[in-house]
C-alpha positions in Angstrom: -11.6 -3.5 6.6 -15.3 -2.5 6.5 -15.2 1.0 8.3 -18.5 0.1 9.8 -16.9 -2.8 11.9 -16.8 -1.9 15.2 -13.4 -1.8 16.8 -13.9 -1.4 20.6 -11.5 -4.4 20.8 -8.4 -5.0 19.1 -9.8 -8.1 17.3 -7.0 -8.8 14.8 -8.3 -6.8 11.7 -4.5 -6.6 10.5 -3.6 -10.2 10.9 -6.7 -11.4 8.6 -5.1 -9.4 5.7 -1.7 -10.8 6.1 -2.0 -14.5 5.9 0.7 -15.7 3.5 0.3 -19.7 3.7 -1.7 -19.4 0.5 -1.1 -16.8 -2.3 -3.8 -14.1 -2.4 -5.3 -12.8 -5.8 -7.3 -9.6 -6.0 -10.3 -9.2 -8.1 -10.8 -5.5 -8.4 -14.2 -4.2 -8.9 -15.0 -0.5 -8.8 -12.9 1.4 -6.3 -9.8 0.7 -4.3 -12.2 -0.5 -1.2 -13.7 -3.3 -3.5 -10.9 -5.6 -3.8 -12.4 -9.2 -3.2 -9.6 -11.5 -1.7 -9.5 -15.0 -2.8 -7.4 -17.7 -1.4 -5.4 -20.1 -3.8 -2.6 -22.3 -3.4 0.8 -20.8 -4.5 1.6 -21.7 -8.0 4.9 -21.3 -9.7 3.5 -18.3 -11.7 6.8 -17.1 -13.3 8.2 -20.1 -14.7 9.0 -18.3 -18.1 12.5 -17.1 -17.3 11.4 -14.1 -15.6 11.1 -15.8 -12.3 14.7 -14.8 -11.6 13.1 -12.1 -9.4 10.8 -14.4 -7.2 11.6 -17.2 -5.5 9.1 -19.5 -7.3 9.4 -23.3 -7.5 10.5 -24.9 -10.9 7.2 -26.5 -12.6 8.5 -27.7 -16.0 6.8 -30.6 -17.3 8.4 -34.0 -17.3 5.8 -35.7 -19.5 8.2 -36.6 -21.9 11.6 -38.0 -21.9 14.4 -35.4 -22.2 15.8 -36.8 -25.2 12.5 -37.2 -27.1 12.6 -41.1 -26.8 10.0 -43.8 -25.9 8.5 -44.9 -29.2 5.0 -44.1 -30.8 2.8 -45.6 -28.1 4.9 -43.6 -25.3 4.9 -40.4 -27.7 1.1 -40.6 -28.2 0.6 -41.1 -24.4 3.1 -38.2 -23.7 1.6 -35.9 -25.7 -2.0 -36.3 -24.5 -0.5 -36.0 -21.0 1.3 -32.8 -22.2 -2.0 -31.4 -23.6 -3.9 -32.0 -20.3 -1.3 -30.6 -18.2 -1.2 -27.3 -20.4 -5.1 -26.9 -20.3 -4.8 -27.2 -16.5 -1.9 -25.1 -16.0 -1.9 -21.2 -15.6 -0.4 -19.1 -18.3 3.3 -18.7 -18.2 3.2 -15.2 -17.8 0.5 -15.2 -15.0 1.2 -14.0 -11.7 -1.4 -15.5 -9.1 -0.9 -12.4 -6.8 1.2 -14.1 -4.0 4.2 -12.3 -2.4 6.4 -15.7 -2.2 7.1 -14.9 1.5 7.2 -18.6 2.9 9.3 -19.5 0.0 11.7 -16.7 -0.1 12.3 -16.4 3.7 10.7 -19.2 5.5 8.0 -16.8 7.1 5.6 -18.8 9.2 1.8 -17.5 8.6 1.2 -18.1 12.2 4.2 -15.8 13.4 3.0 -12.9 10.9 -0.6 -13.1 12.3 1.0 -12.9 16.1 3.0 -9.9 15.0 0.3 -8.4 13.5 -2.2 -8.6 16.4 1.1 -7.2 18.5 1.2 -4.2 16.3 -2.3 -3.7 16.5 -2.7 -3.3 20.1 -0.5 -0.2 19.8 -3.0 1.4 17.8 -6.0 3.2 19.5 -9.5 2.2 18.7 -12.1 4.2 16.7 -13.5 5.1 20.0 -10.2 7.0 21.2 -9.1 8.0 17.6 -12.0 8.4 15.1 -9.7 8.1 12.2 -6.0 7.2 13.0 -6.9 4.0 14.7 -6.4 0.1 14.0 -8.9 0.2 11.2 -7.3 2.9 9.4 -4.1 0.8 9.7 -6.0 -2.1 8.2 -7.5 -0.1 5.6 -4.1 1.1 4.5 -2.5 -2.2 4.4 -5.3 -3.6 2.3 -5.4 -0.6 -0.1 -1.4 -0.9 -0.5 -1.9 -4.5 -1.4 -4.7 -3.5 -3.7 -2.7 -0.9 -5.6 0.1 -3.4 -6.0 -2.5 -6.2 -7.4 -3.5 -3.5 -9.8 0.2 -3.4 -11.2 0.1 -7.0 -12.1 2.7 -9.0 -13.3 4.5 -5.9 -14.4 4.8 -5.1 -10.7 5.6 -8.5 -9.5 8.8 -8.2 -12.0 9.6 -4.7 -10.9 10.4 -5.5 -7.2 11.8 -8.4 -5.2 10.0 -10.3 -2.5 12.1 -8.4 0.4 10.9 -4.9 -1.1 7.1 -5.8 -1.4 7.2 -7.6 2.2 8.9 -4.2 3.3 6.1 -1.8 2.0 3.4 -4.1 3.3 4.9 -4.2 6.8 5.1 -0.3 6.4 1.7 -0.1 5.7 0.7 -1.9 8.8 2.9 0.2 11.1 2.8 3.6 9.4 0.8 5.1 12.2 1.7 3.0 15.2 0.9 4.6 18.5 -0.8 7.5 16.8 -1.8 10.2 19.5 -4.8 11.4 17.5 -3.5 14.9 16.6 -1.2 16.3 14.0 2.5 17.4 13.8 1.3 21.1 13.8 -0.1 20.4 17.6 3.1 18.5 18.8 5.1 21.4 17.5 3.0 24.3 18.9 2.8 22.3 22.1 6.6 21.8 22.2 5.9 18.5 23.1 8.5 15.9 24.2 8.1 14.3 20.8 8.7 17.6 18.8 11.9 18.3 20.9 13.1 14.6 20.2 12.8 15.0 16.5 13.4 18.7 16.4 10.1 19.5 14.7 10.8 17.5 11.7 8.4 15.2 10.6 7.6 14.4 14.4 4.8 11.7 14.1 6.2 10.1 11.2 9.8 9.6 12.9 8.1 8.2 16.1 6.1 5.8 13.9 9.0 4.6 12.1 11.1 4.3 15.2 8.4 2.3 16.8 8.2 0.1 14.3 11.7 -0.6 14.0 11.6 -1.8 17.7 8.8 -3.9 17.2 10.1 -5.4 14.2 13.3 -6.3 15.9 11.8 -7.4 19.1 13.4 -4.4 21.1 10.5 -3.4 23.4 11.3 -2.2 27.1 12.1 -5.1 29.4 12.8 -7.2 26.2 16.0 -9.2 25.6 16.0 -8.5 21.8 15.1 -12.1 21.2 11.3 -12.0 20.9 10.1 -14.9 19.0 7.2 -13.0 17.5 9.7 -10.8 15.7 12.0 -13.3 14.8 9.2 -15.1 13.2 8.2 -12.3 11.1 11.7 -12.1 9.9 12.1 -15.6 9.0 15.3 -16.6 7.7 16.5 -13.2 6.7 20.3 -12.7 6.8 21.4 -9.6 8.8 22.0 -7.7 5.5 18.3 -8.4 4.3 17.1 -7.2 7.8 18.9 -3.9 7.7 17.7 -3.5 3.9 14.2 -4.2 5.4 14.4 -1.8 8.2 15.9 0.8 5.8 13.1 0.5 3.2 10.5 0.6 6.1 11.9 3.9 7.6 11.9 5.5 4.2 8.3 4.2 3.4 7.0 5.5 6.6 8.5 8.9 6.6 7.2 9.2 3.0 3.4 9.5 4.5 4.1 12.9 5.9 1.6 15.1 4.3 4.0 18.5 4.7 6.2 16.5 1.9 3.2 15.8 -0.5 3.5 18.5 -3.1 7.4 18.2 -3.3 7.3 14.5 -3.6 4.7 14.4 -6.0 6.9 17.2 -8.0 9.8 14.6 -8.1 7.9 11.6 -8.9 6.2 13.4 -12.0 9.8 14.7 -13.1 11.0 11.0 -13.1 7.8 9.5 -14.6 8.0 12.2 -17.6 11.7 11.3 -18.1 10.8 7.6 -18.2 7.9 8.4 -20.6 10.4 10.7 -22.9 12.6 7.6 -23.1 9.5 5.3 -24.2 8.6 7.8 -27.0 12.1 7.9 -28.1 12.2 4.1 -28.3 9.0 4.5 -30.5 10.5 6.9 -33.0 8.3 9.6 -31.4 5.2 7.7 -31.7 3.2 7.1 -28.4 2.9 3.4 -27.8 -0.6 1.8 -27.9 -2.2 1.3 -24.5 -2.2 -2.6 -24.9 1.7 -2.6 -25.6 3.9 -3.7 -22.7 6.3 -0.8 -23.4 3.4 1.6 -22.7 3.6 0.4 -19.0 6.2 2.5 -16.8 6.8 -0.5 -14.8 8.1 -2.5 -17.4 10.8 0.1 -17.5 11.4 1.1 -14.0 14.4 -1.1 -13.6 16.6 0.4 -15.9 20.0 2.1 -14.4 18.8 5.4 -15.7 15.6 5.3 -13.5 16.7 4.1 -10.4 15.5 7.1 -8.3 12.0 6.4 -9.6 12.2 3.0 -9.0 13.1 3.9 -5.1 10.6 6.5 -4.7 7.8 4.3 -6.2 6.6 1.9 -3.4 7.0 4.7 -0.7 4.7 6.7 -3.2 2.4 3.8 -3.5 2.1 3.7 0.3 1.5 7.4 0.5 -1.4 7.0 -2.0 -2.9 4.3 -0.3 -2.7 6.4 2.9 -4.8 9.1 1.1 -7.0 6.8 -0.7 -10.3 7.3 1.0 -11.7 9.4 -1.7 -11.5 6.6 -4.0 -13.2 4.3 -1.7 -17.0 3.1 -2.6 -19.2 6.0 -1.7 -20.5 4.9 1.7 -17.3 4.1 3.0 -15.6 7.1 1.8 -18.2 9.3 3.1 -17.8 7.8 6.6 -14.0 7.9 6.4 -14.3 11.7 5.8 -16.4 12.2 8.5 -14.0 10.1 11.0 -11.2 12.5 9.9 -12.9 15.6 10.9 -14.3 14.2 14.0 -10.5 13.8 14.8 -9.5 17.1 13.6 -12.1 18.8 15.7 -11.1 17.0 18.7 -7.5 18.3 18.3 -9.1 21.8 17.6 -11.0 21.5 21.2 -8.0 20.8 22.6 -5.8 23.4 21.2 -8.6 25.9 22.4 -8.3 24.3 25.9 -4.6 24.8 25.9 -4.6 28.1 24.5 -2.7 26.8 21.4 -3.2 28.0 17.7 -6.0 26.1 16.3 -4.6 24.3 13.4 -6.2 24.5 10.0 -9.4 22.4 9.5 -9.4 21.9 13.1 -12.0 24.6 14.3 -15.3 22.9 14.2 -17.0 26.6 14.3 -15.7 27.5 10.8 -14.8 24.4 9.3 -17.0 23.6 6.3 -16.8 19.8 5.7 -17.8 19.7 1.9 -15.9 22.8 0.9 -12.9 21.2 2.7 -13.2 17.6 1.0 -13.6 19.6 -2.5 -10.5 21.2 -2.0 -8.7 18.3 -0.7 -10.0 15.8 -3.6 -8.9 18.6 -6.4 -5.7 19.8 -5.5 -4.2 16.9 -3.6 -6.1 13.4 -4.3 -6.8 13.7 -8.0 -3.6 15.0 -9.4 -1.7 12.2 -7.5 -3.8 9.5 -8.8 -3.7 10.5 -11.9 -0.1 10.4 -11.8 -0.1 6.9 -10.4 -2.5 6.1 -13.3 0.0 6.8 -15.7 2.3 4.2 -14.1 -0.6 1.6 -13.5 -2.9 1.9 -16.5 -5.8 -0.1 -14.6 -6.1 2.7 -12.2 -7.8 4.6 -14.9 -10.9 2.5 -15.0 -10.9 1.2 -11.6 -10.0 4.3 -9.4 -10.4 7.3 -11.1 -14.3 6.8 -12.0 -15.0 6.4 -8.3 -12.7 9.3 -7.3 -14.8 11.5 -9.8 -18.2 10.1 -8.3 -17.3 10.9 -4.7 -16.1 14.4 -5.9 -19.3 15.2 -7.4 -21.0 14.1 -4.3 -19.3 16.6 -2.3 -19.8 19.3 -4.8 -23.6 18.9 -4.8 -23.1 19.1 -0.6 -21.2 22.3 -1.0 -23.7 23.9 -3.4 -26.6 23.0 -0.8 -24.5 24.7 1.7 -23.9 27.6 -0.3 -27.6 27.9 -1.0 -28.4 27.6 2.9 -25.9 30.3 3.6 -26.5 32.5 0.6 -23.1 32.4 -0.4 
């Protein structure tokens, strides 16, 4: 979603991201924000035996007799037909970027769009919340999709359609009903939300709870049989619905910034453990970057690394949530100003209510370039370098754009220092 798009009305930003009657492919250029979406018909992309993790239809060629019979003429015709079919078919190992939701769960695209429009109405517009608004939700959903696409077939084989669906729904609803202030404000104010959630990931718990209500059609004055919610769940069994909700809650809670460094430390330890296994399997020699064994995602399904596999998709969502510094420069800069506009609104409110002004929320003391340099250097860059160890495409697609944006803010910081003589 382009940040410059006006959003004074809820006009379906998210719904347009999520149409699944056709598979989506992501052609990634520079930065996460440059994923160009193309619609293509669903293909049986994993028919090489690995398709057991997806609900892809069978597509074996039937141009020749199962017994190899039919005479010379039939054989010649069959060979030509088979050659033509092979030349037009996708590579056996190719993944067309789709999520297989209509096939796997009988999810109707129209029902998904209706559901996302309903979700979007629960987000404030940019006029009310400069940052945590419906455009941010659409952006995080698109960024999560882009990161998944960068993982390619290895990502597709590592996770089931149910898990993919869950993380995409979590991305769409991760900030639903956001009030435009942070947890620090809620706790210092002793708000109703802070009392309800015992000062523990206050907003994230609220988002997860509200997402669950929306997902299962349990709004106020609802019978629990909401057709829109039922449509987005398709033909899922009760067990699958429970698994979806559990994953949804875990993923939304992972977006709490207060957990960032502890979670990064956990993921780092588990990535290092898997990398050690890869080295051991290669007799101590690091595999070449072109080797499939060099990709963490090809090994993540092992029993030994179940904790890393469990944390990886929530980690991916968290990275999408803080990915603004990796976007194309103009978009990244505007997102940065939007963040601080909202921070300063909170600081003004805290001052008016005689509450402690939260860090980075005092417009009279906060220096935007300096704050951005610190955020990118100590929070964003180390986390994305960690992610790049799992998704090699990140190195060229994302890290370069991050470095370019970092240098911009360094130059802005130097200008400020020259003006102030510091």
